[in-house]
C-alpha positions as CSV (number, residue, x, y, z in Angstrom):
1,M,53.4,155.9,58.6
2,A,51.0,158.5,59.8
3,S,51.3,160.7,56.7
4,T,51.0,157.7,54.4
5,I,47.9,156.4,56.0
6,S,46.4,159.9,56.1
7,D,47.2,160.5,52.4
8,V,45.9,157.1,51.2
9,V,43.0,155.9,53.3
10,D,39.6,157.5,53.3
11,D,36.3,156.9,55.2
12,G,34.4,154.1,53.6
13,D,37.4,152.5,51.9
14,S,37.9,148.7,51.6
15,L,41.2,147.7,53.1
16,Y,43.3,144.5,52.9
17,L,45.9,144.2,55.7
18,A,47.7,141.1,54.5
19,G,49.8,138.6,56.2
20,F,49.3,134.9,57.1
21,T,50.6,134.5,60.7
22,H,53.8,136.2,59.5
23,L,54.5,139.9,58.7
24,I,51.0,141.1,59.7
25,P,51.0,145.0,59.5
26,F,50.0,145.8,63.1
27,A,51.7,149.2,63.0
28,A,49.5,150.2,60.0
29,G,46.4,148.9,61.7
30,H,47.1,150.9,64.9
31,E,47.7,154.0,62.9
32,I,44.3,153.5,61.2
33,I,42.7,153.3,64.6
34,R,44.5,156.4,65.9
35,T,43.4,158.4,62.8
36,G,39.7,157.6,63.6
37,Y,38.3,156.4,60.3
38,D,34.7,155.4,59.9
39,D,32.7,152.9,57.8
40,L,35.7,150.8,56.7
41,E,35.4,147.4,55.0
42,L,38.1,145.0,56.2
43,I,39.1,142.2,53.9
44,R,41.5,139.4,54.7
45,A,42.0,135.6,54.8
46,T,42.4,134.7,58.5
47,P,41.8,138.0,60.2
48,D,43.3,137.9,63.7
49,L,44.2,140.3,66.5
50,V,44.7,143.5,64.4
51,Y,41.3,143.1,62.9
52,D,39.8,142.5,66.3
53,Q,41.4,145.7,67.5
54,L,40.1,147.6,64.5
55,I,36.6,146.3,65.0
56,A,36.8,147.2,68.7
57,S,37.7,150.8,67.8
58,G,34.4,151.2,66.0
59,C,35.9,152.1,62.6
60,V,34.6,149.0,60.8
61,S,31.2,148.4,59.1
62,K,32.0,145.2,57.2
63,V,34.4,142.3,57.2
64,T,35.0,140.1,54.2
65,F,37.0,137.1,55.4
66,S,37.9,133.4,55.5
67,W,38.1,132.0,59.0
68,A,38.7,134.4,61.9
69,G,40.3,133.8,65.3
70,N,43.1,134.3,67.7
71,P,45.5,131.7,66.3
72,G,46.2,128.9,68.8
73,V,44.1,130.6,71.5
74,G,40.4,131.0,70.6
75,S,37.8,133.3,69.2
76,L,38.1,137.0,68.2
77,R,35.9,138.4,71.0
78,A,35.5,141.9,69.7
79,F,34.5,140.5,66.3
80,R,32.0,138.2,68.0
81,R,30.5,141.1,70.1
82,A,30.1,143.3,67.0
83,I,28.2,140.5,65.2
84,E,26.1,139.2,68.1
85,D,25.5,142.4,70.1
86,G,26.4,145.3,67.8
87,V,29.2,146.5,70.2
88,P,30.7,149.0,69.6
89,N,28.6,149.0,66.3
90,P,27.0,146.4,64.1
91,I,29.0,145.0,61.2
92,E,28.2,143.1,58.1
93,T,30.1,139.9,57.1
94,E,30.9,138.1,53.9
95,E,32.6,134.8,54.2
96,Y,34.7,132.6,51.9
97,T,37.0,129.7,52.3
98,H,40.7,130.3,52.2
99,Y,41.0,129.2,48.6
100,G,37.8,131.1,47.7
101,M,39.3,134.3,49.1
102,V,42.6,133.8,47.2
103,A,40.6,133.0,44.0
104,A,38.6,136.2,44.4
105,L,41.8,138.2,44.8
106,H,43.3,136.5,41.8
107,A,40.2,137.5,39.8
108,G,40.7,141.0,41.0
109,A,44.3,141.0,40.1
110,A,43.7,139.6,36.6
111,D,40.6,141.8,36.0
112,L,38.4,138.8,35.5
113,P,34.6,139.0,36.1
114,F,34.7,135.9,38.4
115,M,36.8,132.8,39.3
116,P,35.5,129.2,39.4
117,V,35.9,127.4,42.7
118,R,34.7,123.9,42.4
119,T,35.3,123.2,46.1
120,F,32.3,125.3,47.0
121,A,30.1,122.6,45.5
122,G,28.0,121.1,48.4
123,S,29.1,123.8,50.8
124,D,26.5,125.7,52.9
125,L,28.4,128.9,52.0
126,V,26.8,128.9,48.6
127,D,23.3,129.2,50.1
128,Q,24.4,131.8,52.7
129,S,26.4,134.2,50.5
130,D,25.0,136.3,47.7
131,A,28.5,136.7,46.4
132,I,29.1,133.0,45.7
133,R,27.1,132.1,42.6
134,T,27.0,129.4,40.0
135,V,27.5,129.4,36.2
136,S,27.0,126.8,33.5
137,S,30.2,125.3,32.2
138,P,30.7,126.1,28.5
139,Y,32.3,122.7,28.2
140,G,29.6,120.5,29.7
141,D,26.5,120.4,31.8
142,D,28.1,121.2,35.1
143,E,27.1,124.1,37.3
144,I,30.3,125.6,38.7
145,P,30.4,127.8,41.8
146,V,32.2,131.1,41.2
147,V,33.4,134.0,43.3
148,P,33.5,137.7,42.3
149,P,36.7,139.7,41.9
150,I,37.9,141.4,45.1
151,K,39.6,144.7,44.4
152,P,40.5,146.5,47.7
153,D,40.8,150.3,47.6
154,V,44.0,149.9,49.6
155,A,46.2,146.9,50.4
156,I,48.8,147.1,53.1
157,V,51.4,144.4,52.8
158,S,54.7,143.7,54.6
159,A,58.1,142.4,53.8
160,Q,61.5,142.2,55.5
161,R,63.2,144.8,53.3
162,S,62.7,146.9,50.3
163,D,64.5,149.6,48.2
164,E,63.0,153.0,48.1
165,D,61.1,152.2,44.9
166,G,59.2,149.3,46.4
167,N,61.1,146.3,45.1
168,A,60.7,144.1,48.2
169,H,62.3,141.0,49.6
170,L,60.1,138.6,51.5
171,W,61.1,135.2,52.8
172,G,59.1,132.9,55.1
173,I,55.3,132.5,54.8
174,P,54.1,134.8,51.9
175,G,50.4,134.0,52.4
176,E,48.2,135.8,49.9
177,Q,50.2,139.1,50.0
178,K,51.1,139.1,46.4
179,E,47.6,138.5,45.2
180,A,46.3,141.3,47.5
181,A,48.9,143.7,46.2
182,L,48.1,143.0,42.6
183,A,44.3,143.3,43.1
184,A,44.3,146.6,45.0
185,E,44.0,150.1,43.7
186,T,46.7,151.4,46.0
187,V,49.5,149.5,47.8
188,I,51.4,150.4,50.9
189,C,54.4,148.2,51.6
190,C,55.7,148.2,55.2
191,V,59.2,146.9,55.7
192,E,61.6,146.3,58.6
193,E,64.4,148.1,56.8
194,L,65.2,149.9,53.6
195,C,68.1,148.6,51.6
196,S,69.8,149.3,48.3
197,T,68.5,148.2,44.9
198,E,71.7,146.3,44.5
199,T,70.8,144.2,47.6
200,I,67.4,143.4,46.1
201,R,68.9,142.5,42.7
202,S,71.4,140.2,44.4
203,D,68.6,137.7,45.2
204,P,65.7,138.1,42.8
205,N,64.0,134.9,43.9
206,R,63.0,136.7,47.1
207,T,61.4,139.7,45.4
208,L,57.7,139.2,46.0
209,F,56.7,142.8,45.3
210,T,58.1,145.0,42.5
211,A,58.0,148.8,42.2
212,D,55.3,148.8,39.5
213,A,52.8,147.3,42.1
214,V,53.8,149.4,45.1
215,D,52.7,153.0,45.6
216,H,54.2,153.8,49.0
217,V,57.1,152.3,51.1
218,V,57.2,152.8,54.8
219,E,60.2,151.7,57.0
220,V,58.8,150.6,60.3
221,P,61.0,148.3,62.5
222,Y,58.9,145.9,64.6
223,G,55.9,146.9,62.5
224,A,54.5,143.3,62.5
225,H,54.7,142.8,66.3
226,P,53.2,140.7,67.9
227,S,53.3,138.6,64.8
228,Y,56.8,137.9,63.5
229,A,59.3,138.8,60.8
230,Q,61.4,135.8,59.9
231,G,65.0,136.5,60.3
232,Y,64.3,139.6,62.5
233,Y,62.2,138.7,65.5
234,D,59.9,135.9,66.7
235,R,56.2,135.8,67.4
236,D,55.2,137.3,70.7
237,N,53.0,134.4,71.9
238,A,52.4,136.1,75.3
239,A,50.7,139.0,73.5
240,Y,48.2,136.6,71.9
241,L,47.4,135.1,75.2
242,E,47.1,138.5,76.8
243,W,44.6,139.6,74.1
244,E,42.4,136.6,74.9
245,E,42.0,137.9,78.5
246,V,41.8,141.6,77.7
247,S,39.2,141.2,75.0
248,K,36.7,139.3,77.1
249,D,35.2,142.6,78.2
250,H,34.5,145.6,76.0
251,E,35.7,148.1,78.6
252,D,39.0,146.2,79.2
253,T,39.5,146.1,75.4
254,Q,39.0,149.9,75.3
255,A,41.4,150.4,78.1
256,W,44.0,148.3,76.2
257,L,43.5,150.5,73.1
258,D,43.8,153.6,75.2
259,E,47.2,152.4,76.5
260,W,48.8,150.7,73.5
261,V,47.3,152.5,70.5
262,Y,45.8,155.9,71.5
263,G,48.3,156.3,74.3
264,V,51.4,156.2,72.0
265,A,52.2,158.7,69.2
266,D,53.6,156.2,66.8
267,R,55.3,152.8,66.4
268,R,58.6,154.1,67.9
269,E,56.8,154.9,71.2
270,Y,55.0,151.5,71.1
271,V,58.4,149.7,70.7
272,E,59.9,151.8,73.6
273,K,56.9,150.9,75.7
274,L,57.4,147.2,75.0
275,G,60.9,147.5,76.6
276,A,64.3,146.1,75.8
277,E,63.9,142.9,77.8
278,R,60.7,141.9,76.0
279,L,62.3,142.6,72.6
280,L,65.5,140.7,73.5
281,D,63.3,137.7,74.3
282,L,62.0,137.9,70.7
283,E,65.4,138.5,69.1
284,V,66.2,135.9,66.4
285,D,69.5,134.0,67.1
286,S,72.2,135.9,65.2
287,K,73.7,132.8,63.6
288,Y,70.2,131.7,62.4
289,A,69.4,135.2,61.1
290,T,72.7,135.4,59.2
291,A,72.1,132.1,57.6
292,I,68.6,133.1,56.5
293,D,69.9,136.4,55.1
294,M,72.6,134.7,53.2
295,G,70.2,132.0,51.8
296,D,72.1,129.1,53.4
297,Y,69.7,127.8,56.0
């Protein structure tokens, strides 16, 4: 992970760490923090804890997003501090709806100049965002809101498994991962395990990413913790509740980063620090996992 992030990401890049509650690339986010980048633009529908942690580390100058929060718990406190108080540094924001974000990614993936999003009509976002504009319909008198293409410099996506070429199986909630991968200049795919190409070909309906879209594959078990990887481990709800308390104070937030990000060399050390008992609590029932893997559940 460290060498891939170092080779691909530069100061000032726009990054899309994808995942919609599921398969969020926390391991990649922590490696970005450890590397110490500056002036990054983070892009994502529903940014949650990993974006709050990146913002708290001071490496972010802009966030392009749709809704932000600690799911089921509350606000992103580091995000709020950066906007309201400039701590640890001021950040710029650009906001869309969920569909507006996906439409902008689709425009980027299809190399289109914009994408119409009628649902912005009547929304305050049109007046508050320079990015959301209107065009005259060529088929009538309507003025249609449109969004510009989003083309991240780097998209980091996750899947359960992949072959070495980047053909990856994902089951569960895909979110906007495919759109982000197709829109980005460079794609890193983080997987729980590497498998054979024969395994991927045995069930093509699960292949969300293909080798032509993926530039780098990184095998990183528990790489999505504390989010979950369906069929591998459950969501660590305690971690989300813990972050709500830790992130109330900037100094406590920095102490958490010192312990859980800067204080470990890599994801292996992070997992060892979590401990066997906590990981066993998150272990997916073996019968259920087997059924998922065989496609019978």
